[in-house]
C-alpha positions, -999 to +999 in steps of 0.1 A: -212-293+462-186-318+452-172-317+417-162-348+399-129-346+380-149-349+348-162-314+355-127-299+356-124-268+334-088-267+324-076-243+297-050-262+277-023-254+252-028-273+219-007-281+188-027-285+156-009-304+128-027-308+095-014-335+071-020-326+035-002-325+002-025-297-011-037-274+017-021-241+027-030-221+058-050-198+035-074-225+023-073-249+053-109-249+063-104-277+089-075-259+106-095-227+107-124-245+122-102-260+149-085-227+157-119-210+161-134-237+183-103-240+205-099-203+210-136-197+216-134-223+244-105-204+261-077-227+249-045-216+232-031-230+200+007-228+204+015-245+171-004-247+138+014-264+110+006-282+077+029-310+068+029-334+037+016-369+039+050-382+045+058-405+075+092-389+083+078-354+081+048-363+103+070-381+128+095-352+129+069-325+137+052-346+163+085-356+179+094-319+181+060-310+195+062-337+222+094-321+234+077-287+238+068-283+275+042-256+268+020-280+248-004-304+265-025-317+236-017-325+200-044-327+174-037-341+140-061-338+111-058-360+080-043-394+073-068-415+092-085-432+062-076-464+043-060-447+012-024-451+003-016-415+013-031-420+048+000-422+069-008-404+102-023-432+122+004-457+112+031-432+121+018-419+154+004-451+170+040-462+172+046-433+196+016-442+219+025-453+254-012-458+259-039-459+233-074-445+241-094-470+221-127-456+234-120-423+216-120-439+181-149-461+189-170-432+202-159-409+173-169-435+147-203-439+165-210-402+163-197-401+127-221-429+118-250-408+129-238-380+107-224-397+076-235-433+078-215-463+066-184-445+054-176-438+091-162-474+094-133-464+071-120-439+097-091-450+118-094-420+141-076-427+173-061-411+204-033-419+228-008-407+253+029-400+246+054-382+268+027-370+291+007-354+263-027-364+247-026-370+209-058-371+189-057-383+153-087-370+134-099-372+098-092-343+076-127-329+071-140-299+090-171-318+099-150-345+116-131-318+134-163-302+147-177-335+159-145-345+177-140-312+193-175-303+203-187-337+213-156-354+228-124-334+232-137-300+245-162-314+270-137-339+283-103-323+281-103-311+317-110-346+330-085-362+306-057-339+316-065-343+353-063-381+349-031-379+329-014-357+354-025-370+387-001-390+408 
């Protein structure tokens, strides 16, 4: 039986970066949700950090993460809305060599089914930088579950295969 690349089962190394001015690792429900889902699916989280909603701090941690050869995928959580403190998308899209517009479109469609009209305020996006996938997700644990369970985890093998093929 021939397997399509979309069926690749690759175990990846992730970085999880939460942007928040108030959360700690003790009370970060979204981060704990991501850690659990990623590890249950055989992936490893090599970095888990919480950084303030500050462009220079977000940029610094992501720049450092992109230099780490053991990390293949970066997930950020928070800073994707339209509020004044929402800085993640504006900061990270400047790093994208390629933007995966379909990710944000599909995520918002799934979110619409779950939460209705407020989903249009999400600027969730994804892209490629320095050979790594970056996913910018909203800060809620529900958004994290939706993105991981319905898009990222089922597709990560195919995405990494595409990204790394020559």
